[in-house]
C-alpha positions in Angstrom: 94.1 -10.0 242.2 91.9 -8.0 244.6 90.9 -9.9 247.8 87.0 -10.5 248.0 85.4 -8.2 250.5 84.0 -10.8 252.5 84.0 -14.6 252.9 81.4 -17.0 251.1 78.5 -18.3 253.0 78.1 -21.9 253.4 74.9 -23.7 254.2 74.2 -27.5 253.7 77.5 -27.9 251.9 76.5 -25.2 249.4 79.0 -22.3 248.9 77.5 -18.7 248.2 79.8 -16.5 247.0 79.6 -12.7 247.8 77.2 -11.0 245.4 75.4 -14.0 244.6 72.3 -16.0 245.5 71.5 -19.8 245.8 68.5 -21.9 246.6 69.6 -24.8 248.9 67.6 -28.0 250.1 68.1 -29.2 253.4 67.1 -32.9 253.6 64.2 -33.5 256.1 63.0 -37.1 255.9 61.2 -39.2 253.8 57.3 -39.7 253.6 55.7 -43.1 253.9 55.9 -43.8 250.3 59.8 -42.7 250.2 59.2 -39.2 248.7 62.0 -37.2 250.0 61.0 -34.0 251.9 63.4 -31.0 252.2 63.6 -27.6 253.9 64.2 -25.2 250.9 66.2 -22.1 251.7 67.0 -19.1 249.6 70.4 -17.3 250.7 71.1 -13.8 249.1 74.8 -13.1 250.1 75.6 -9.5 249.5 78.9 -8.3 248.2 79.2 -6.0 251.2 79.4 -7.0 255.0 76.5 -6.3 257.1 73.8 -8.2 259.3 72.3 -11.5 258.5 68.6 -11.4 258.6 66.4 -14.6 258.7 62.8 -14.2 257.2 60.6 -17.2 257.4 57.0 -18.2 256.9 54.4 -21.1 257.3 55.8 -22.3 260.6 52.0 -23.1 260.7 51.5 -24.9 257.4 48.1 -23.1 256.6 49.4 -19.6 257.1 50.2 -18.8 253.6 50.5 -14.9 253.7 54.2 -15.2 254.6 55.0 -17.5 251.7 53.7 -14.7 249.3 55.6 -11.9 251.5 58.9 -13.7 251.0 58.4 -14.3 247.3 57.9 -10.6 246.9 60.8 -9.6 249.1 63.0 -11.8 247.1 62.0 -10.3 243.9 62.3 -6.8 245.2 64.7 -4.3 243.3 66.6 -3.2 246.5 67.6 -6.7 247.4 69.9 -6.9 244.5 72.1 -4.4 246.1 72.4 -6.0 249.6 74.8 -5.4 252.2 74.9 -8.4 254.5 73.1 -11.7 253.9 69.4 -12.5 253.6 68.3 -16.1 254.7 64.8 -16.6 253.4 62.7 -19.8 254.2 59.1 -19.4 252.7 57.9 -22.6 254.0 59.2 -23.9 257.2 56.3 -26.6 257.9 56.6 -28.1 254.6 54.1 -31.1 255.7 51.3 -28.8 256.8 51.8 -26.4 253.8 51.4 -29.6 251.4 48.1 -30.7 253.1 46.6 -27.2 254.0 47.0 -27.8 257.7 48.4 -26.1 260.7 50.2 -29.0 262.3 52.7 -31.7 261.3 51.5 -35.2 260.5 52.0 -36.2 264.1 49.5 -33.5 265.2 52.1 -31.5 267.1 52.3 -27.6 266.7 55.8 -26.7 265.3 55.5 -23.5 267.3 55.5 -25.2 270.5 58.5 -27.5 269.6 61.3 -25.3 269.7 64.3 -25.6 270.0 63.7 -29.2 269.3 66.0 -32.4 269.4 67.7 -34.5 266.9 66.3 -37.7 268.2 62.7 -36.6 269.2 59.4 -36.4 267.4 58.9 -35.3 263.7 58.0 -31.7 265.0 61.1 -31.9 267.3 63.4 -33.0 264.6 62.2 -30.2 262.2 62.5 -27.7 265.0 66.1 -28.7 265.7 67.1 -28.6 262.1 65.6 -25.0 261.7 67.5 -23.9 264.8 70.8 -25.5 264.1 71.1 -24.8 260.3 69.2 -21.5 260.0 68.5 -19.5 263.3 72.0 -19.9 264.8 73.4 -18.5 261.3 71.4 -15.3 261.9 71.8 -12.0 263.6 68.1 -10.7 263.3 64.9 -12.5 262.5 61.3 -11.9 261.4 58.6 -14.8 261.8 55.7 -14.4 259.5 52.0 -15.5 260.7 48.4 -15.0 260.2 45.4 -15.8 262.5 44.3 -19.3 262.8 41.7 -20.8 260.2 38.5 -18.9 260.2 39.7 -15.8 262.1 41.7 -12.6 260.9 44.4 -10.6 262.4 44.8 -6.8 261.7 48.5 -6.2 260.7 50.5 -6.2 264.0 53.8 -7.1 265.4 54.4 -9.3 268.4 57.5 -9.0 270.4 59.3 -8.6 273.7 59.9 -4.7 273.9 62.3 -5.3 276.9 64.8 -6.3 274.3 66.2 -3.1 272.9 67.1 -4.5 269.5 63.8 -6.2 269.2 62.0 -3.0 270.0 64.2 -1.0 267.4 63.2 -3.6 264.7 59.4 -3.5 265.7 59.4 0.5 265.7 60.8 0.4 262.1 58.5 -2.3 260.8 55.7 0.4 260.2 52.5 -1.4 261.1 50.1 0.8 263.4 50.0 -1.8 266.4 53.0 -3.3 268.3 51.9 -5.7 271.0 54.1 -6.4 273.9 53.7 -10.0 274.0 55.2 -12.6 276.4 57.6 -15.2 275.3 55.9 -18.6 275.0 57.8 -21.8 275.8 58.3 -23.9 272.7 58.0 -21.1 270.2 60.4 -20.1 267.6 60.6 -16.5 268.9 61.5 -17.6 272.4 64.2 -20.2 271.4 65.8 -17.6 268.9 65.9 -15.0 271.7 67.2 -17.6 274.2 69.9 -18.2 271.6 70.7 -14.3 271.4 69.0 -13.7 268.1 66.7 -10.8 268.1 63.2 -12.1 266.6 59.8 -10.5 266.1 56.5 -12.0 264.8 54.5 -10.1 262.1 50.8 -11.3 262.4 48.2 -10.4 259.6 45.4 -12.0 257.7 43.7 -15.2 257.8 45.0 -18.7 257.3 44.6 -20.4 253.9 43.8 -16.9 252.3 45.8 -14.2 250.7 45.2 -10.7 252.0 46.6 -8.2 249.9 46.7 -5.4 252.4 48.6 -7.8 255.0 50.9 -9.1 252.4 52.0 -5.6 251.0 52.4 -4.3 254.6 54.5 -7.3 255.4 56.7 -6.7 252.4 57.2 -3.1 253.0 57.8 -3.7 256.9 60.7 -6.1 255.8 62.1 -3.6 253.5 62.0 -1.0 256.3 63.7 -3.4 258.7 66.4 -4.1 256.3 66.9 -0.4 255.7 67.1 0.4 259.3 69.7 -2.5 259.6 71.8 -0.9 256.9 71.3 -3.9 254.5 69.7 -1.8 251.8 69.4 2.0 250.8 65.8 2.9 251.6 63.7 4.9 249.2 62.1 7.8 250.6 58.4 6.2 249.7 59.4 3.1 252.1 59.8 5.2 255.2 57.2 4.3 258.1 54.0 6.3 257.7 53.5 6.6 261.3 54.7 5.8 264.9 53.2 2.5 265.8 51.1 2.5 269.0 52.3 0.1 271.7 49.8 -2.2 273.4 51.0 -3.8 276.8 48.4 -6.5 276.6 45.3 -8.0 274.9 42.0 -9.8 275.8 39.9 -12.2 274.0 36.0 -11.4 274.2 34.3 -14.8 274.1 30.8 -15.8 273.0 28.2 -15.4 275.8 26.1 -18.1 274.1 26.1 -20.3 271.4 24.2 -19.1 268.1 24.6 -17.0 264.9 27.3 -14.3 265.2 27.1 -10.9 263.5 30.1 -8.6 264.0 29.6 -4.8 264.1 33.4 -3.8 264.8 35.7 -4.1 262.1 39.5 -5.2 262.1 41.5 -2.1 263.3 38.4 -0.4 264.7 38.9 1.9 267.9 36.5 0.7 270.6 35.6 1.8 274.2 34.3 0.1 277.2 30.5 -0.9 277.0 30.4 -0.4 273.2 28.7 -3.1 271.2 31.1 -5.3 269.1 28.4 -7.3 267.7 25.5 -9.9 268.5 24.8 -13.4 268.9 21.2 -14.4 267.9 19.4 -17.7 268.2 18.7 -19.4 264.7 15.1 -19.3 265.6 14.9 -15.6 266.1 13.6 -15.7 269.6 16.6 -14.1 271.4 19.6 -12.0 270.8 22.7 -11.4 272.9 24.7 -8.2 272.6 28.5 -8.7 272.8 29.9 -5.6 274.8 33.6 -4.4 274.8 35.2 -4.9 278.1 38.0 -2.4 277.6 39.1 0.5 275.6 41.3 -0.3 272.7 41.7 -1.7 269.1 40.3 -4.7 267.5 43.3 -6.7 266.3 41.5 -10.1 265.7 38.2 -11.3 264.9 36.3 -14.5 264.2 34.9 -14.9 260.6 32.4 -17.7 261.2 28.7 -16.9 261.5 28.0 -19.9 263.7 29.6 -20.0 267.2 29.6 -21.9 270.4 29.4 -20.5 273.9 33.2 -19.6 274.9 34.5 -19.2 271.3 36.8 -16.4 271.0 35.3 -13.8 268.7 37.1 -10.5 269.1 40.8 -9.8 270.3 41.0 -6.3 271.6 44.6 -4.7 272.2 44.6 -2.5 275.1 46.1 0.9 274.4 47.1 3.8 276.8 46.2 6.4 274.3 43.2 5.4 271.9 43.4 8.7 270.0 47.0 8.1 269.1 46.2 4.6 267.9 43.2 5.8 266.0 45.4 8.4 264.3 48.0 5.6 263.4 45.5 3.2 262.0 43.9 6.0 259.9 47.2 6.8 258.5 48.0 3.2 257.7 44.5 2.5 256.1 44.7 5.8 254.1 48.2 4.8 252.9 47.0 1.4 251.4 43.7 2.9 250.1 45.8 5.3 248.0 48.4 2.8 247.0 
């Protein structure tokens, strides 16, 4: 009998043979009414050896785009002929997902609780389980996010570009803006990189809303990364449409006064210093304040609420060295989705 080309993958006591897939429930805890809660994982263990890629969504429970992105990736035809292993966790913060909230029942932010502790708070225990059972099993990872509630993010990658493997993944993902973002204490991305696992964050869309462009761009980006890692054979039409533009920093533009917010600049728009991004007006019509752009760059985030308070973040601008190249990359990206 021929020897299997690779060993089976074992997670939570479940053995996944090469060339098969399995859905595995990792016990988390009991709710107050004794309902069991589990962290559900799908493992696709390819028949041929290769990297182990982790894809996860809903670390913040109200960020639902990642759930749909992972669902579509798991159904993608190319994944059926996988080399290596794909570990997919569509919903990490199960508690927040069930209640349409960002946080856990203890009001902690899971993405400030990594690497966690087996004897800590609920958030800390969930973070520890995810790190010990999932992250440490991977060779690469992609963490899927959206903006917070009532805000939208333009499709972007956030990562530490000083890490060569992370940089390679970011550039192959294929969205127009790559933001060099510092590692933040307690985040999944920092904990994973501290453990030696290159991780990047894909940000796109708004909490509690499906955004079709953000979802399709996320699916396509993950497929590109898998192709670049040699896990799948990429088709020509899945190649990156343009070289992403790198932004070294971003700045939030905040409301100069409270009032009724009207935006002029759209997500993905190229803006220059002094240009008017929008206005804030008194509800009585007796005053109006312009919102001026403080820097050259690209609008990568925007508030969606018409009523704002003084100091609220209303536009997030990514600073770019070459605005023309950034505008070209965004035009190609937008044309690609309008035609598809």
